[in-house]
C-alpha positions in Angstrom: 5.8 -20.5 3.7 6.1 -16.9 2.7 8.6 -14.0 2.8 7.5 -10.9 4.8 9.2 -7.5 4.6 9.3 -5.5 7.9 10.3 -1.9 8.5 12.0 -1.1 11.9 11.8 2.1 13.9 14.9 3.4 12.2 13.3 3.1 8.8 15.4 0.1 7.7 13.9 -3.1 6.2 14.5 -6.8 6.8 13.0 -9.9 5.4 11.5 -12.8 7.4 10.6 -16.3 6.2 7.5 -17.5 8.0 5.9 -20.9 8.2 2.3 -21.8 7.4 1.6 -21.3 11.1 3.1 -17.8 11.1 6.2 -18.7 13.1 9.5 -17.2 11.9 11.8 -19.7 10.3 14.5 -17.4 9.1 15.4 -13.6 9.2 17.8 -11.5 7.3 20.9 -10.6 9.3 21.4 -7.5 7.3 19.0 -4.5 7.1 18.2 -2.7 3.8 17.5 0.9 2.8 14.3 0.0 1.0 11.6 -2.7 1.0 12.6 -3.3 -2.7 16.2 -4.1 -1.7 15.0 -6.4 1.1 12.7 -8.1 -1.3 15.5 -8.6 -3.8 17.6 -10.2 -1.0 14.7 -12.5 -0.1 14.4 -13.5 -3.8 18.0 -14.5 -3.8 17.5 -16.7 -0.7 14.4 -18.2 -2.3 16.3 -18.9 -5.5 19.5 -20.3 -3.9 18.2 -22.3 -1.0 17.2 -25.2 -3.2 20.9 -25.8 -4.0 21.8 -26.1 -0.3 22.5 -29.7 0.7 20.2 -31.3 3.2 21.6 -31.6 6.7 21.8 -35.4 6.4 23.9 -35.1 3.3 26.3 -32.5 4.7 25.9 -32.2 8.5 27.1 -29.1 10.3 27.8 -29.3 14.1 27.3 -26.1 16.0 28.4 -26.1 19.6 28.1 -23.4 22.2 30.8 -22.9 24.8 29.2 -21.7 28.0 31.6 -20.0 30.4 31.6 -21.4 33.8 
């Protein structure tokens, strides 16, 4: 896995976490003024993600309500 910093057409930056196969695993919701700022945010994610409990230890149920 690796973090990639992308610049959009408006000149803003976001980070992406890609798997070994190149598929996106996560993306920043926020955009940043500089590649450096996006890289700092990615570093925080990298540092803190290890302290997140595994899903089997602390499951979260997400449901979608489909109008109909």
